[in-house]
Structure formats: structure tokens, C-alpha cells
C-alpha positions, 0 to 999 in steps of 0.5 A: 348445249346440255340434254341433248339426247336425239339428233338428226343430221341431212347428209346431202350428195355423193360420196365425197360428200360423206367421206367430208361429213365424217370427221365431222360425225366423228366429233358428234359422238364425241362432243354427245357419247349417249345421244342417239343420232340418226343420218338420213342420206339423199342418195343409198349408194352413199349411205353405204359408207357409214352403215357398218359403222354402229356409232349412228343409225341410218336412213335414205330419202332413196330407200324404196318405201319411201318414193313418191309423196306416200313415202315421204309422209312415211318417212317423216312420221318415222323420224319425227318418231326420234322426238329430235333436240337438234337437226341438223344439216351439210354444207352443200345441201339445198337451202329450203328442201333442207329447211322442211325436211328438219322443220317436219321432223318435229326438231327442236332446234333447227340449224340449217343454210339460209342461202336467198333467204330461203332457210327461213324455217330454221332456228339457227341459219348460215350461209354457205362455207366458201372453205373445204368442205370437211371445214364447211362442216366443222363451222356448221356443228359449232353451232352445236359446240362441236369442237373439232379433235385433229378427227380426220375422215373416214371409212369402216370397210365390213369384214365380208368387203375385205375378204371379197377383195382377197380372193378376186387377186388371188384369182388375177395372181394381184398382190396388194400394194402393188396395183394402181388405181384409175377412176376415170369417170365423174358425176358430172362427164365435165370432170372427165379427164379425156387421156386417160387412155394414154395414161394406160398406155403409159403406166402398162409400157411402164410395168405399171398393174392397173384396176379400172374402177367404175359404175355400172353405168360408167361400164360402155365408156370404161371399155372403150378408153381401155386398151386390150393387156394383161396389165389391165383390170375392169373393176366395176359394178361391185358395191361400195364396201367391196370398191372400198376395200379395192381401193384400200389395197392399191397403193395408187388411185388417179382420178378425177374430182370425184366421190372415189379419190374422196374414200381413197383418202380416207383410205390413207391410199395415196391419190392423184387428183385432176381439177378443171372446172371444179373447186379445187379448195372446196373437194380437193382430197383429204391430207398428206397424201393427196396431190391435185392436177390443174392448169392455171387459166384464170377462168378456172374452177367456174364451178364451187360444187362442182354440178352446173358447168356450164363450159362449152370449152372446157379448155381447163382439163384439154391443157392438162398432159398426159406427161404433167400427170405422169411425174406426178405418178413418179414422185409417189411410185 
């Protein structure tokens, strides 16, 4: 494609989805080094992962000024000023909303998903690709002549977050790369493994220092599952760049199918990720340092995107024992 001066990328999803989009964004920048690339994120928190990367311009649909109908009109007016040659979406977005935003943005060429005919406003349509999310994004971006050349997920951590974590660890006498990170939460509570309390007790009994991650909304749940111990520290409610810097200081991150596991893999931190109802084929953290633990139930996974999980028994999660996870921990550390 010639004469690409301005590109809009709609980035749907959470932290993990933005991490899985990052290789395609890097390849897009390499393919069109002079183009203005605008990334419109669905949420504020995931877009923080991209704000320190100076190669692109970031907007969020959830910014205060864009709330309500009037706010959305203002957002579309702002987008139209970029005079986009091309608009494109990532693999996890909804068909109609994506197509409508691309259309209202004024993008001349609109590349988007069309399931059940709901992407009719797009000029280039694709179906849902049942591939790992990174591979699916590259398949979409190929419509812009973007080819993969070894690009991997990446995260840029601002210096102030690295300094904050250095101080935080120093105050608690924590040595970098001697701690195990635990993230017992997930966007959907049905993706939570219920035995993290037992695993934490076992790890501390073995002399491991633990840092437990979570959002402010998850504070009470985390407090309910961690025992009192001088080996356990909580890192709850901090901004995402601080979380990334703290994960970078871990020798291992153990978690459910969630964005922080993808964040760890992008930082080359070994990960052990527990999967049950959601698809590991689509959402396994990238790289050879990523290990998954799952049961062998034939009905698992029952959800491709990991949202709207209908299963009530969650036997696939209950069958995973502490020993199943700890065996993988021993192999890593």
C-alpha cells in the first residue's frame, strides 16, 4: 500500500489484548516509518502500556471528555481531523461497533471483522480467526502489507516506575529476582483458581518471598486468601507502569489467565498460567518462558475469548491441584 500517511488502530480489550497487539504495532511502524499512527484504546488502564512508546499517539474511549453521547461526538470529530488513510481493528473487537467507529472516523479504507454480517460498513472484511491472538492480529494487519519479522510483545516502562519499585523493594528489604509474583485474580471470577492460598502457604514454607498483585477492587479478596507472614507482601492498587516494573523484578509470575501473565511474558519473566474455561490456544502468554497448567477435561476450554463463561461447576479448575502447579514452580526456580 502506497501513500499511507495516517493510520487509526482500534485496540479493544484489556491488558493482555494490548500486549498481544504490540508486535503488530511494532511491525506497522517498521512498514510505514513516516506514518502517523493513532491507537484508540477501549479502556484507560491498558492504554497506559503504550503511552511511554513515543512512536504512536494514544487516545482512550474512556477519557473523561469522551463520556456520553456528546463526548463520543467530540471524539469522532477529533479522529476525523487526522484524515486517516486506513483504519484497522485488533482481533478481539466486536464487529458492528468497530465498523461504526472506523466509518465515523472518516478512514478511507476500513479493515474490520464481519461476523454474521455485522461489519458491513468495512471496506475490507475478515471473519474471526481461531488462532493465538498475536497470530490473528498479524493476519489482520497483512491487509496493510504488514509482514511479521520476528516482532515480539513488548512493554516500555517509564524510568519513574523503575525508581519507585527500587525504593519500594529497598524499604522492605526485598532483593530483585529473588521473589515470586502471584496474581490470584482475573477479569472474570470464573477464571480464578481457588487454591492460591494453599500454594502461597507451601511456597512460604519453602522459604520463598511472595509479592501478591491485584487492583484496588480486588484488595478484599486478596486479603481473604493470603496468610499472615513476613514472607508475603502485597502490591495492590498501583498504576500499571509500577506493576510492570514490579513484575520485572520477579523471578517468576504465577497467575490465572489474565493480563498480568501476558505482561510478565513481554518482560521476559517466566510465567506459570492456570487455564480452565478459557482458551490457551488463543490466550497463552507468548514465549518459551511461558508454562501453562490445565486439566484434561474434554469440555475444557468452553470459551474462546474467556468472557461470558456459562459453566457453573468449573470442574476444569477444581481438578488442578497445588502439586500440579508446584511441580512447574520447581522446574523454573
